[in-house]
C-alpha positions as CSV (number, residue, x, y, z in Angstrom):
1,M,0.1,0.0,0.0
2,N,1.4,3.3,-1.0
3,S,1.2,6.0,1.8
4,F,0.7,8.6,-0.5
5,K,0.4,10.1,-3.9
6,I,1.3,13.2,-5.4
7,L,-1.1,15.7,-6.5
8,K,-0.8,15.7,-10.6
9,K,-3.6,18.0,-11.6
10,C,-6.0,20.4,-9.8
11,R,-8.6,19.0,-8.2
12,I,-11.4,21.7,-9.7
13,C,-10.3,22.3,-12.8
14,G,-7.9,19.9,-14.0
15,S,-4.9,22.2,-14.4
16,Q,-1.5,21.0,-14.2
17,N,0.1,24.5,-14.0
18,F,0.7,24.9,-10.0
19,S,3.0,27.4,-7.5
20,L,4.3,26.2,-4.6
21,I,2.5,28.5,-2.1
22,F,3.5,27.3,1.5
23,Q,6.1,24.6,2.4
24,N,5.5,23.0,5.9
25,S,7.6,20.6,8.1
26,P,6.9,17.1,7.6
27,S,3.9,16.0,10.2
28,P,2.2,13.1,11.8
29,I,-1.2,12.6,10.7
30,G,-3.2,15.4,12.5
31,E,-5.9,13.3,13.9
32,H,-3.7,10.1,15.5
33,F,-3.0,10.8,19.1
34,L,-1.2,8.6,21.4
35,N,-2.5,7.5,24.5
36,S,0.2,7.3,28.0
37,N,1.0,3.5,27.0
38,Q,2.0,5.2,23.5
39,K,4.1,8.4,24.6
40,K,7.5,6.9,23.4
41,L,6.6,5.7,20.0
42,K,7.7,7.4,17.2
43,Q,5.0,8.5,14.6
44,K,5.2,8.7,11.1
45,S,5.8,12.2,9.5
46,Y,4.3,13.0,6.0
47,P,4.9,15.9,3.7
48,I,2.4,18.8,4.0
49,D,3.3,21.2,1.2
50,Y,0.3,23.5,-0.4
51,L,-0.1,24.1,-4.2
52,C,-2.3,26.9,-5.7
53,C,-3.7,26.2,-9.1
54,K,-2.7,29.3,-11.2
55,T,-6.1,28.9,-12.9
56,C,-8.7,28.2,-10.8
57,K,-6.8,29.6,-7.6
58,L,-7.7,26.4,-5.2
59,T,-5.4,26.1,-2.5
60,Q,-4.6,22.4,-1.8
61,V,-2.2,20.1,-0.7
62,K,0.5,18.4,-2.6
63,H,0.8,14.8,-0.8
64,I,-2.6,12.9,-0.7
65,I,-2.2,10.9,2.1
66,N,-4.1,7.1,1.6
67,N,-7.6,6.9,2.9
68,A,-6.7,3.8,5.0
69,I,-4.0,5.8,6.8
70,L,-5.7,8.9,7.4
71,Y,-8.9,7.4,8.3
72,P,-8.5,4.0,10.1
73,D,-11.4,4.4,12.9
74,Y,-13.2,7.5,12.8
75,L,-14.8,8.1,15.9
76,Y,-15.2,12.0,15.9
77,E,-19.1,12.8,17.2
78,T,-20.4,16.6,16.7
79,K,-22.5,16.5,20.0
80,T,-19.2,16.1,22.0
81,S,-18.6,20.0,21.2
82,L,-20.7,22.4,22.6
83,T,-19.5,25.1,20.6
84,L,-20.6,23.4,17.3
85,N,-23.8,22.3,18.9
86,K,-24.3,26.2,20.1
87,H,-23.3,27.1,16.4
88,F,-25.5,24.6,14.5
89,Y,-28.5,25.9,16.4
90,N,-28.0,29.1,15.5
91,L,-27.2,27.8,12.1
92,T,-30.3,26.4,11.3
93,R,-32.3,29.4,13.0
94,I,-30.5,31.8,10.2
95,L,-31.0,29.3,7.4
96,A,-34.5,29.3,8.4
97,S,-34.9,33.3,8.5
98,K,-33.0,33.8,5.7
99,L,-34.5,31.0,3.1
100,L,-38.0,31.0,4.7
101,L,-37.8,27.1,5.6
102,K,-41.4,25.7,5.6
103,K,-42.7,22.6,7.2
104,N,-42.6,20.6,4.0
105,S,-39.3,22.1,3.0
106,S,-36.9,18.9,2.7
107,I,-33.1,18.8,4.1
108,L,-30.2,16.7,3.2
109,D,-26.8,17.1,5.4
110,I,-23.9,16.0,3.3
111,G,-21.0,14.5,6.2
112,S,-24.3,14.6,8.9
113,N,-22.1,12.8,11.6
114,D,-24.1,12.3,14.6
115,G,-27.0,14.6,13.2
116,T,-26.4,17.4,15.9
117,L,-27.3,19.6,12.5
118,L,-30.4,17.8,11.8
119,K,-31.9,17.6,14.9
120,N,-32.2,21.2,15.3
121,F,-34.1,21.4,12.1
122,K,-36.7,19.1,13.6
123,N,-38.9,22.0,14.9
124,I,-39.3,23.4,11.3
125,T,-39.5,20.2,9.5
126,S,-39.5,15.9,9.7
127,K,-38.2,15.8,6.3
128,I,-34.5,15.6,7.1
129,I,-31.8,13.3,5.8
130,G,-28.2,12.7,6.3
131,I,-25.2,11.4,4.2
132,E,-22.4,9.9,6.7
133,P,-19.7,7.5,6.1
134,S,-18.9,6.0,9.2
135,K,-21.0,3.1,9.7
136,K,-20.8,3.4,13.6
137,I,-21.7,7.0,13.7
138,S,-24.5,6.9,10.7
139,K,-25.9,4.0,12.8
140,Q,-26.1,5.6,16.1
141,A,-27.4,8.6,14.2
142,N,-30.4,6.0,13.0
143,A,-31.2,5.1,16.5
144,N,-31.6,8.9,17.4
145,G,-34.5,9.2,15.0
146,I,-32.3,11.4,11.9
147,K,-32.7,9.3,9.0
148,T,-28.9,8.9,7.8
149,I,-27.6,6.7,4.7
150,N,-24.4,5.2,5.5
151,S,-22.2,6.3,2.8
152,F,-20.0,8.9,1.0
153,F,-21.9,11.6,-1.0
154,D,-21.7,10.3,-4.6
155,N,-24.3,9.8,-7.4
156,R,-25.5,6.3,-5.5
157,S,-26.2,7.8,-2.4
158,A,-27.7,11.4,-4.0
159,S,-30.1,9.1,-6.0
160,R,-30.9,7.2,-2.6
161,A,-31.6,10.3,-0.6
162,I,-33.7,11.8,-3.2
163,E,-35.9,8.4,-3.2
164,L,-36.0,8.6,0.4
165,N,-37.6,12.3,0.0
166,G,-40.3,11.0,-1.8
167,K,-38.7,11.3,-5.2
168,K,-38.0,14.9,-4.7
169,K,-35.1,17.1,-4.9
170,F,-34.2,19.1,-1.8
171,N,-34.9,22.7,-0.7
172,L,-31.9,23.0,1.3
173,I,-28.7,20.7,1.3
174,T,-25.9,22.0,4.1
175,A,-22.4,20.5,4.5
176,T,-20.1,22.0,7.5
177,N,-16.7,21.5,7.9
178,V,-16.8,18.4,5.6
179,I,-16.0,20.0,2.2
180,A,-11.9,20.8,2.5
181,N,-11.7,17.2,3.4
182,I,-13.0,15.7,-0.3
183,H,-10.7,14.7,-2.8
184,N,-13.2,14.6,-5.8
185,L,-14.9,18.1,-5.7
186,N,-16.3,17.7,-9.0
187,D,-18.0,14.8,-7.8
188,V,-19.3,16.7,-5.1
189,F,-20.9,19.5,-7.2
190,K,-22.2,17.5,-9.9
191,N,-24.3,15.9,-7.4
192,I,-25.4,19.3,-5.6
193,K,-27.1,20.0,-8.9
194,K,-28.3,16.9,-9.5
195,S,-30.2,16.9,-5.9
196,L,-31.1,20.4,-5.1
197,D,-34.3,21.6,-6.0
198,N,-35.0,24.4,-8.7
199,N,-35.0,27.4,-5.8
200,G,-33.1,25.4,-3.5
201,V,-29.8,26.5,-2.1
202,F,-26.7,24.4,-1.0
203,V,-25.1,26.4,1.9
204,F,-21.5,24.9,3.1
205,E,-18.9,26.3,5.7
206,T,-15.4,26.0,5.7
207,F,-12.2,27.6,7.5
208,Y,-11.2,30.3,5.2
209,L,-8.1,30.9,3.3
210,T,-7.6,34.4,4.3
211,S,-8.6,34.3,7.9
212,L,-6.3,31.2,8.3
213,V,-3.2,33.1,7.4
214,Q,-4.1,36.3,9.1
215,N,-4.7,34.5,12.3
216,N,-1.9,32.0,12.1
217,V,-4.3,29.4,12.4
218,F,-1.5,26.9,11.5
219,D,-3.0,23.8,13.5
220,F,-5.5,23.7,10.5
221,L,-2.6,23.2,8.3
222,Y,-2.8,19.2,8.2
223,H,-3.2,16.0,5.7
224,E,-7.0,15.6,6.4
225,H,-7.5,19.4,5.0
226,L,-6.8,18.7,1.1
227,S,-8.1,22.5,0.2
228,L,-8.1,25.5,1.8
229,F,-10.7,27.6,0.1
230,G,-11.1,31.4,-0.8
231,I,-13.9,32.6,-3.0
232,R,-12.6,32.5,-6.3
233,P,-12.1,28.7,-6.7
234,V,-15.8,28.0,-5.3
235,L,-16.8,31.0,-8.4
236,Y,-14.8,28.6,-10.7
237,I,-16.7,25.3,-9.6
238,C,-19.8,27.2,-9.7
239,K,-19.6,28.3,-13.1
240,K,-18.7,25.0,-14.3
241,F,-21.8,23.3,-13.0
242,N,-24.1,26.0,-14.0
243,L,-24.7,27.0,-10.5
244,K,-24.4,30.5,-8.4
245,L,-22.5,31.8,-5.6
246,Y,-24.8,34.6,-4.7
247,D,-23.9,35.3,-0.9
248,I,-21.0,34.6,1.6
249,E,-20.7,35.2,5.7
250,L,-17.8,35.4,7.6
251,L,-17.6,33.7,10.7
252,N,-15.8,33.5,13.7
253,T,-15.8,30.0,14.3
254,K,-12.4,27.5,13.9
255,G,-10.3,30.7,13.4
256,G,-12.1,32.4,11.0
257,S,-14.6,30.5,8.7
258,I,-16.5,31.1,5.8
259,R,-19.9,30.3,4.8
260,F,-21.1,30.1,1.0
261,Y,-24.9,30.1,-0.2
262,I,-25.1,28.5,-3.6
263,S,-28.3,28.0,-6.2
264,H,-28.9,27.1,-9.6
265,R,-27.5,29.9,-12.0
266,K,-31.3,30.8,-13.1
267,T,-32.9,32.0,-9.8
268,S,-34.0,35.4,-8.3
269,F,-31.2,35.2,-5.8
270,D,-29.2,38.4,-6.2
271,I,-25.4,38.9,-5.9
272,S,-25.1,40.3,-2.1
273,Q,-23.0,43.4,-1.4
274,N,-21.1,41.2,1.2
275,L,-19.9,38.9,-1.7
276,K,-18.8,41.9,-3.8
277,I,-16.7,43.5,-1.0
278,T,-14.8,40.2,0.2
279,I,-14.0,39.5,-3.2
280,L,-12.5,43.0,-3.5
281,N,-10.7,42.5,-0.1
282,E,-9.0,39.1,-1.7
283,K,-7.8,40.9,-4.4
284,K,-6.3,43.8,-2.3
285,L,-4.6,40.9,-0.2
286,K,-3.6,39.1,-3.0
287,I,-4.2,35.7,-0.8
288,Y,-3.4,33.6,-3.8
289,N,-0.1,34.7,-3.7
290,K,2.8,32.9,-1.8
291,N,3.9,36.0,-0.3
292,F,0.4,36.3,1.2
293,F,1.7,33.4,3.6
294,K,5.3,34.9,3.7
295,N,4.1,38.8,5.0
296,E,1.3,37.9,7.3
């Protein structure tokens, strides 16, 4: 089994034209913790350098660690984080208000974990479905009344979710702190396009490239995080799949995060002033240039 493979082409646009934007010291896998009996064990280190695509501007890790090494037994449960519990509660209220969610609105959560986010939507609608790759955690979510498909988000699980939703597409699709961990971003957005109602909205959150550098959140630079998102690569992939990024929100979570609001291209959603201002700020700061990493 190969420990890792070298990124040969951009995971969004397929370009092979990269610039080395940040070179880090090799490190052990970020989520592999030693217990007291293992404290003398020397952990294997893996390279962790970041490239920026010169075409779509996605910043992405160069060395892709084998999933069998990266996720040998994924056990993290969202409910253990009190901060995230509160954040998800507030998120449901914001989305319900902003998107005018109703009792018949249907919601799909990608990487739903133990269903903590979806649980908060139960007061609004009963039409909630999660997709979660961890067998153990998805089983627990189902036992707790959160309908959860045990799978990665792909064409098959998207079709299954639509089937469970009465053969209807979803009014809202969410993904919190998961998109940065996915290698095949084109597959994700293709299936978002397939699963989203004509007037539906896809909302995803991730840590923000600008905030990561300005706030020195170096502990977020680890092998699970395959992509570091700014706005330009999201605009690029949305255009590729005939989707529209129409709004963003900057958040304080995880050292500085960003929330993207995406719809089908032909919708009535106007491009927000906040999005326009943030795009201009990215240009001013030149966040896709290696000097941004050096100077901050």
